[in-house]
N, C-alpha and C positions, 0 to 999 in steps of 0.2 A: 560512585563518583558520577557527577553530572557535568557534561562539557557542552557549552553552547558554541556552535560554529556558524558563522554567517557568510560563508562563501562556498561555492560548489567545489573548489579545489580542496579546501579544508575538509569538507564532507567526504570527498573521494579518498583523500589520504587516510582519514580515520577508518573508513569502511575497509579500505585495502589492508590497513594494519590489523583490523579486527578479524579479517579472514585468516590470518596466520595463527590465531589462538582461540577464537570464539566458536562455540558450537552453533549459536544462533545470534544473528544481528537483527535488531528491531529498530526501524525508523518510524517513530510515532510523533507526530502525524506528518506524513510526507508532504502534503500540500502546504502546511504551515512552514516547514523547513524550506521548501521550494520558494515560498514567498520571501523568506528571509534572505535567500540567495539573490533573488531579484532586487530586493531593497539594497543589499550590499553593492550590487553592480550599478543600479539605476538611481539610487538615492531616494526614490519615492515610488509608490505604487499608483499615484495619482497622475494620469497622463496630462491633465490640464496644467500641471505645474511645470511641464517641460516645453522647451522651444520646439519648433518644427524639426530642426536639425537633430535635436536630442531624441525626438520621437522616432525618426528614421533609424538612428543608431540603436534605439531601444529595441526595435524589431529584430535587428541583427543579434543583439545581446540576448533577447528571449530565445532565439534559435540556438545560440551557443549554450545557454543554460539548459534548455530542453535536451539538446544532444548529449551534453555531459551527464545529465541525470539518467537518460536512457542507457548510456554506456556503463554506469555503475552496475546495472543489472547484466547487460550483455557481456561485458568484459570478463566477468567471473564465470559466466555460463559457458563461454565458447573458447577461451584462450587455453592453449595447450600448456603454457607455462604459468598457469594459475598459481599465485603464491599460497593459496589455501587449498583445501580439498573440497570441491563442490559437492561431493557425495556426503560430506560430514558437516558442512556449514550451511545453515539456512539463512537466507536474507528475506526478512519480512517487512513489508511496507504497510502501514496502517493509514488509510486515507478516509476522507469524508465523501459524502454524496450531496447533491443538490437536486432540486426539483427540475425536471426536464420541461422545456418549453418548445412549442412549435409556433414560431412567430411570437405573439404576445400572450398565447394561451397555454396554461399548464396542462400537461398530458396526464398527470396523476402518477407518473412513474418517476424514479430517481435515476440519476446518472453519476458517474465518478466525477468528483470535483477536482479540477486541475489534472494535469498529467494523464490525460485520457489515453495516450499511447502506451502508458505503462502496462496496461492490460495485455497488450500483445507480447511484451517482453517477459512477463511472469509465467511460471509454469503452473501455478495454482492461484486461483482467485476465488475468494469466498465473500459473501455479503452477509453481514450480521444484522439481526433484528431481534425484537422481543414482542411477546404478547402478554397482556395483563388481564387477569380475570376480574370480573366485577366483584368487588368485595361484599361479603356478607356483613351486615352491621356488627361492629365490634371485632371484626377479623381483618387482618391486613390482606391486601390483594395478593394473589399468587402470580408471580412473574416467571415466564418461561423464556429463556434465551435460546436462540438457534442461529445456525450458520447454514446458508444455502451455497452449495458448491457450484460456482458458475463456470469455472475453467478447471477441469480435473486432471491436469498434467496429461498423461498418456492413456488414462482410463475413461473413455467416453461414457461408459455406463454409469459413472458417478455424477454426471452432469445433472444438476437440478435436485440432487439428494440433499435432504436437510439433516443436519446433525444437531441434536437437541440437548439442552441442559437437564431436562427431566428424564432423559434416558441415560445420563451419565457419560455421554460420549463427546460432549462439547469441550474439547481441548485441542491443542495442536496435534498431539499424538492421536486423539480420536478422529480428527478430520483426516489426517494423513493415512491412518489405518483404514478408514472407509474407502479412500481412494486406491491405496496400494494393496490392501489385504495383508500387510506385513506388520503386525503389532510390535515385533521384536526390534525392528529398525527404529521405531519412533518412541518407544517407552523409556528410553535411556535418559 
C-alpha cells in the first residue's frame, strides 16, 4: 500500500502508528517528504512569491516543521511510554546529498541535503556510493556498491568502515552486524 501524506502531523501520526506493529519504518526520501510538508504549510517553496509578512511567518513555520521532524526521531528514542519497542523497531531515513560550497567555490565534498540536524538525532548514519570498473570492450562494467559507516551508534571502532556489495555484507543486517558484532539480532 502506498500512502501520500503532505503534512508533518500526518507523517508523525503514521510513524507513531507504525511503531506499534512494524519491525522497520523507512522514510524514503526524507528531504522530499520534508519539502512536501513545507509546501503544505507555506503554499510554495519560492520565497519570491510571498509577501514580507508571509516570509517572516515562513521562518517560524520552518522552525516548527524542523522541530516536529526532529521529534519524530527523538520521541521514540527517549520516551519511557514509547508506544512501540525501540529495541525491535528500526526507523530509517534515506536522504540525499549535495555538493558542499565555501562561499561560491565547491569544496569537492558532499553534505547532507536538508535536515542537517537529523545526523545528531540518529544512532547510525551511513553514506552509500558506488564504483564502476572501466569496461572491457564487449563486457558490461562491474559495479561495486558500498556504505561507509559515518556514525556507528556506540561502537566508535566502526567509524569509517566500508561495507561492500562484493563482500556480501551490504545489507541492513550486514551493516548493523559490522557495528554491533551480533548477527542474530539483525538477521531476522
